[in-house]
C-alpha positions in Angstrom: 17.1 -38.5 -38.4 15.9 -41.3 -36.0 17.7 -43.9 -38.2 20.9 -41.9 -38.0 20.6 -41.6 -34.2 20.1 -45.3 -33.7 23.0 -46.2 -35.9 25.3 -43.7 -34.2 24.1 -44.6 -30.7 23.0 -41.1 -29.8 19.7 -39.2 -29.4 17.9 -37.5 -32.2 18.5 -34.2 -30.4 22.3 -34.8 -30.6 22.0 -35.6 -34.3 20.1 -32.3 -34.8 22.7 -30.4 -32.8 25.5 -31.8 -34.9 23.8 -31.1 -38.2 22.8 -27.6 -37.2 26.0 -26.7 -35.3 24.1 -26.1 -32.0 24.3 -27.4 -28.5 27.3 -29.3 -27.0 28.8 -32.6 -27.9 32.2 -34.2 -28.0 34.4 -34.3 -31.1 34.1 -38.1 -31.1 30.3 -37.9 -31.1 30.4 -35.4 -33.9 32.7 -37.6 -36.0 30.5 -40.7 -35.4 27.3 -38.8 -36.3 28.8 -37.3 -39.5 30.1 -40.7 -40.6 26.6 -42.2 -40.3 25.1 -39.1 -42.1 27.5 -39.6 -44.9 26.9 -43.4 -45.0 23.1 -42.9 -45.3 23.4 -39.9 -47.7 21.3 -37.8 -45.4 20.6 -34.3 -46.6 18.9 -31.4 -44.9 15.6 -30.3 -46.4 15.7 -26.5 -46.0 12.1 -26.1 -46.9 10.9 -28.6 -44.3 13.2 -26.9 -41.7 11.8 -23.5 -42.7 8.2 -24.7 -42.1 9.2 -25.6 -38.5 11.4 -22.7 -37.7 9.9 -20.0 -40.0 13.5 -19.4 -41.2 14.8 -20.2 -44.6 18.5 -19.5 -44.2 18.2 -17.3 -47.3 18.6 -13.6 -47.9 17.8 -11.6 -51.0 20.0 -9.0 -52.7 17.7 -6.7 -54.7 19.7 -4.6 -57.2 18.8 -2.7 -60.4 20.8 -5.0 -62.7 23.8 -7.3 -62.9 25.3 -5.9 -66.2 26.6 -2.8 -64.4 30.1 -3.9 -63.2 29.7 -2.2 -59.8 26.5 -4.2 -59.1 28.1 -7.4 -60.2 31.2 -6.8 -58.1 29.1 -5.8 -55.1 27.0 -9.0 -55.4 30.3 -11.0 -55.5 31.5 -9.3 -52.3 28.3 -10.0 -50.5 28.4 -13.7 -51.6 32.0 -14.0 -50.4 31.7 -11.9 -47.2 32.6 -13.9 -44.0 29.4 -12.6 -42.5 27.4 -14.4 -45.2 28.7 -17.8 -44.1 25.8 -20.2 -43.6 23.4 -18.2 -45.6 22.2 -18.6 -49.1 22.0 -15.4 -51.2 19.4 -14.9 -54.0 20.3 -12.1 -56.4 17.2 -10.4 -57.8 17.6 -7.8 -60.6 14.7 -5.3 -60.8 15.8 -4.0 -64.3 14.7 -0.5 -63.3 11.1 -1.6 -63.3 9.1 0.0 -60.5 6.5 -2.8 -60.3 9.1 -5.5 -60.1 10.8 -3.6 -57.4 7.5 -3.4 -55.4 6.9 -7.1 -55.9 10.3 -8.0 -54.5 9.8 -5.8 -51.4 6.3 -7.1 -50.5 5.7 -9.2 -47.4 4.7 -12.2 -49.6 8.2 -12.3 -51.1 9.7 -11.6 -47.7 8.2 -14.9 -46.5 10.5 -16.7 -48.9 13.6 -15.1 -47.4 14.8 -14.1 -44.0 15.9 -10.6 -44.9 16.6 -8.3 -47.8 19.5 -6.1 -48.9 18.0 -3.5 -51.2 19.5 -0.9 -53.6 16.7 1.6 -54.4 16.4 2.5 -58.1 12.9 3.0 -59.5 11.1 3.7 -56.3 11.3 6.8 -54.1 11.6 6.6 -50.3 7.9 7.4 -50.0 7.1 4.4 -52.1 9.5 1.8 -50.8 9.6 2.5 -47.1 6.1 1.2 -46.3 7.0 -2.1 -48.1 10.0 -2.7 -45.8 8.4 -2.1 -42.4 7.4 -5.7 -41.8 10.7 -7.5 -42.5 14.4 -7.4 -41.7 16.0 -5.2 -44.4 19.1 -3.1 -45.1 19.1 -0.3 -47.7 22.2 0.7 -49.5 22.0 4.4 -50.0 21.5 7.7 -48.2 19.0 7.5 -45.3 16.1 9.9 -46.1 14.3 11.9 -43.5 11.2 9.8 -44.1 13.0 6.9 -42.6 13.7 8.6 -39.3 12.2 6.6 -36.4 11.9 3.5 -38.5 13.5 0.2 -37.5 15.3 0.0 -40.8 19.1 0.0 -41.4 21.1 1.9 -44.0 24.6 1.6 -45.3 25.5 5.0 -46.9 28.0 5.3 -49.7 30.2 8.5 -49.6 28.7 9.8 -52.8 29.0 13.5 -52.1 32.4 13.3 -50.3 33.9 11.0 -52.9 32.8 13.3 -55.8 34.1 16.3 -54.0 37.5 14.7 -53.5 37.7 13.6 -57.2 36.8 17.1 -58.5 39.2 18.8 -56.0 41.9 16.5 -57.4 41.1 17.6 -60.9 41.3 21.3 -59.8 44.6 20.6 -58.2 45.9 19.7 -61.6 45.4 23.3 -62.6 42.1 22.6 -64.5 39.3 25.1 -64.3 36.9 24.1 -67.0 35.6 20.9 -65.5 32.7 19.2 -67.2 30.5 16.6 -65.5 28.4 13.8 -66.8 25.8 12.8 -64.1 22.4 11.3 -63.6 19.7 13.9 -63.2 19.6 15.5 -59.8 17.3 13.7 -57.4 17.1 11.4 -54.4 19.5 8.8 -55.8 23.3 9.0 -55.9 23.4 11.2 -59.0 22.1 14.2 -57.1 24.6 13.7 -54.2 27.6 13.3 -56.6 26.5 16.4 -58.5 26.4 18.3 -55.2 29.9 17.1 -54.4 31.0 18.4 -57.8 29.5 21.8 -57.3 30.8 22.2 -53.7 34.4 21.4 -54.8 34.1 24.1 -57.5 32.7 26.6 -55.0 35.5 26.0 -52.5 38.1 26.6 -55.3 36.3 29.8 -56.3 35.4 28.4 -59.7 31.9 29.5 -61.0 29.4 26.7 -61.8 28.7 26.6 -65.6 25.5 24.8 -66.5 26.8 24.3 -70.1 29.5 22.0 -68.8 27.0 19.6 -67.1 25.3 16.9 -69.1 22.7 14.4 -67.8 22.2 10.8 -68.8 19.1 8.7 -68.4 20.9 5.4 -67.8 24.3 5.7 -66.2 24.7 1.9 -66.2 25.4 1.8 -70.0 28.8 2.4 -71.6 27.0 4.0 -74.5 25.6 6.7 -72.1 29.1 8.1 -71.5 30.0 7.9 -75.2 26.8 9.7 -76.2 27.1 12.4 -73.5 30.7 13.3 -74.4 29.9 13.3 -78.1 27.2 15.9 -77.4 29.6 17.9 -75.3 32.2 17.9 -78.1 29.6 19.0 -80.6 28.7 22.1 -78.5 32.3 23.2 -78.9 32.2 24.3 -75.2 35.8 24.4 -74.0 36.6 22.0 -71.2 40.0 20.7 -69.8 38.7 18.2 -67.3 35.8 15.7 -67.0 34.2 14.1 -64.0 31.8 11.2 -64.6 29.1 9.9 -62.4 30.6 6.4 -62.5 33.4 4.4 -64.2 31.0 2.9 -66.9 30.2 6.5 -68.1 33.9 7.5 -67.8 35.1 4.6 -69.9 32.5 5.2 -72.5 33.5 8.9 -72.6 37.2 7.9 -72.8 36.6 5.8 -75.9 35.1 8.8 -77.7 37.8 11.2 -76.6 40.4 8.8 -78.0 38.6 8.6 -81.4 38.2 12.4 -81.5 41.9 13.1 -81.0 41.5 14.5 -77.5 44.5 13.3 -75.5 44.0 12.1 -71.9 45.4 13.5 -69.6 47.3 16.1 -71.7 44.2 17.9 -73.2 41.6 16.6 -70.7 42.0 15.0 -67.4 39.4 12.4 -66.4 37.9 10.9 -63.3 35.1 8.4 -62.5 33.5 6.8 -59.5 33.2 3.1 -58.4 36.7 1.7 -59.0 35.4 -1.2 -61.0 38.1 -3.7 -62.1 38.1 -2.4 -65.7 39.2 1.1 -64.5 42.7 -0.3 -63.9 43.0 -1.6 -67.5 41.9 1.4 -69.6 44.4 3.4 -71.6 45.4 5.4 -69.7 44.2 3.8 -66.4 41.3 5.6 -64.9 41.4 7.8 -61.8 38.3 7.0 -59.7 36.7 6.9 -56.3 36.8 3.6 -54.5 33.7 3.4 -52.4 35.0 0.3 -50.5 32.7 -2.4 -51.7 34.1 -5.1 -49.3 33.3 -2.8 -46.4 29.8 -2.1 -47.8 29.1 -5.8 -48.3 30.3 -6.9 -44.9 28.5 -4.1 -43.0 25.2 -4.7 -44.8 25.2 -8.5 -44.1 26.3 -7.9 -40.5 23.4 -5.4 -39.9 20.9 -7.7 -41.6 22.0 -10.8 -39.6 21.8 -9.0 -36.3 18.2 -7.9 -37.2 17.3 -11.4 -38.4 18.6 -12.9 -35.2 16.6 -10.6 -33.0 13.4 -12.0 -31.6 11.5 -9.0 -33.0 13.4 -7.1 -35.7 11.0 -4.2 -35.5 12.0 -3.6 -31.9 15.6 -2.7 -32.9 16.1 1.0 -33.7 17.2 2.0 -37.2 20.9 2.2 -37.7 23.0 4.0 -40.3 26.6 3.2 -41.2 28.6 5.2 -43.7 31.3 3.6 -45.8 34.6 5.3 -46.2 36.2 6.0 -49.6 39.6 6.2 -51.3 40.6 8.3 -54.3 42.5 6.1 -56.7 44.7 8.5 -58.6 45.9 7.0 -62.0 47.3 8.3 -65.2 44.0 9.6 -66.6 44.3 12.7 -64.4 48.0 13.2 -63.5 51.5 12.9 -64.7 53.0 11.7 -61.4 55.2 8.7 -60.7 53.6 5.4 -61.4 53.6 2.8 -58.6 53.6 -1.0 -58.9 49.7 -1.1 -58.6 49.2 1.2 -61.6 48.2 4.2 -59.4 50.2 7.4 -59.4 51.6 9.8 -56.9 50.7 13.4 -57.7 53.6 15.8 -57.3 
């Protein structure tokens, strides 16, 4: 840096300011410094800088996997969010393994990054909360009561509200035998979406029927939806609608319904959750809940940056933001008038 300063006729402090975008300097000075930097091929060593500043300029996104389209599309939104500008993002897949999840949330891993955006999967709140106390972190999911009073931020997805809206829409199509394929009830999104399903039925005066609800162990696999609806058809339980925990499960189920001669939407109307890109290209296009991934990504990074930039992140109170949702009504659930974007208006 001293060589660059001497060649450009400025102080080393000015060179540092230009490189890091800090301090004040004229445009002419910036152009002169950058020309010398380019001439010498000077490159910033982030590791050396990190040793001095105790900052790495890197955040980690800890997610269950990247083969589930929702996770992959969420990662892309975080990478491209304007709030991420100037940061490097490391995507870590836990593969549903509890020990790997613990390792990625420990303080030793946290020393390699400035903050963590975390999607819980294998660990319960009681298990992961103690691991996040010492570092800036944002959790994507419902804030548990155990996190009350903690300096930890949450971005909540409208799981229950979105599922309620989807099932209420299926009910509005005159369907009353609405089956559901969900993850087992519990602290994760599966329990909240199942609760939304049940509350929509209750509001419509439709009795809950346990024989219409099937659980899947891994809702991130297309085969889970296919296997669940195969089991449902074999029971010969009558159903005229199907709500699925996510679009992956719904598309897997749709493939089996086609092969079994069950017409969608004439015989069975169908809705999913997540609005992954593939949902628009199924036959027929899939009705689904759009959880607003861009908003989730931008909010999560903005919360994390504000915590990282605070002198003591643990001094900031815990914050909770809830993302909105949109019900994308398409041909799998209605016979309305198609619009240019493939969605449909329900009469």
